[in-house]
N, C-alpha and C positions, 0 to 999 in steps of 0.2 A: 504494500500500500504506500501511497505517497500522500502526505498531508500538505496542503497549500495554506500558507500563512499570510498575514498582512504584509503589505509592501507599499511603495509609493502609489501603486495603482489599485491596491486592494485595501479596503477599510479594515481597521482593527475591530475584531468582534466585540460585541457588548457583553460577552460572557465567556465561560470556559468551553469554547468550541472552535473548530477549524472552519475557515471560510469555504474550504473545499477539500474533498478526499477523493483520490483516484484509487479505485479498488477493482482489480481485474479489468474487465472490459467496460467498466462504467466509471463515471465521474459524478459525484454528488456535490452540489453547491448549496450551502446553507442559505437561508433567507437573507436577501440583501435589501437595503432601503436606499433612498435617494440621497445619500450622504456622500459628498465629495471626499475621497480618501486623503487628499492633500490639505484641504482647508477645514474639513470637518463640517462645512456648511451644508444645509439641506435646501433644495429648491423650494420655492413657494407654491408653484402650480403642480397639478398632477402631470402635466406634460414634462416639466423639468425633472420631477422626481422619477417618472417612468424612464426617461432617457438615462439618467444617472444610475438608476438601479440596474438597468440592462447593461450599461457600460461596465459597472462593477462586476456583474456576472461574467461578462465577456473577458474581463481581465483575469478572473479566477480560472476560467476555462483555458485561456492562453497560457497561464502559468503551469497548467497541467498538460500542455501540449495538445489542447483541443480547441474547438470553436463553437460558437452559437449554432452553426449549421448542424452540429451533432447532437443538439438537444432533442430528447425524445419525450420528455414530460415536464411540464411547467405548471406551477401553482401560483396564481396571483391572488394576493390578499389586498382588498381595497377598504379603506375607512368609510368611504361613501360610494355606494353603487351608482350614484348619479354621475360619477366620474368614469364609468365604464367606457363610453364611446370615445372620450378623449384619450384615455389610456390605450384603448384598442388601436387608435390611429398611430400613436407613437410606437406601440408594440409591433405593429405590422411592418414598420420600417426596418426593424432588426431581424425579421423573419420573412423576407420577401418571397421565398420559395420553400415549399414543403415545410410549413410550420409544424412544430411539435404538438402533441396532444396537450390540452390545457384545461385546467379547472380554475374558475374565478369565484372567490367567496368574499363575503363581507367579514371584516375583522375589526376588533377594537385594539388600538395600539397604546402602549404606555406613554408615548410622546404625542401630544396633541397636534404637533406639526407634521407628523408622519401621515402620508396619504396612501402609501403603497409599500408592499413587501413582496418579493418574488423569490421562489426557490426553484431549482431545476435539477433534472437528472439528464446526463448526456451519455450516449453510447460511443465509446472510443475504440471499439474492437474493429476487426477487419471486414466484417460483412454488413 
């Protein structure tokens, strides 16, 4: 197994967990939020937070030798389901072809400024 830790491009976890773990043919990415890993700032809009969240996930995958194109399952957590269509527009830009399976659910976050969290699983095997 390979554990992916924080870096200039990967935010420091808020607790005792790894941002990513590569295990066999799969890579598991812990839930990420729209926090910039260099400044610690979080975007104000759902669009900004969605872009930063997916950029953070992309960085984790790249650190493990993978990419978003290898994502097979994504779970999106939204503070307000009214943000779904705006989130979806930004999300689609990161998965223009063959998007992964996805579930979107409403969630309550400990930080009132958080609008979104996304985790994912990527298949990094050969087939």
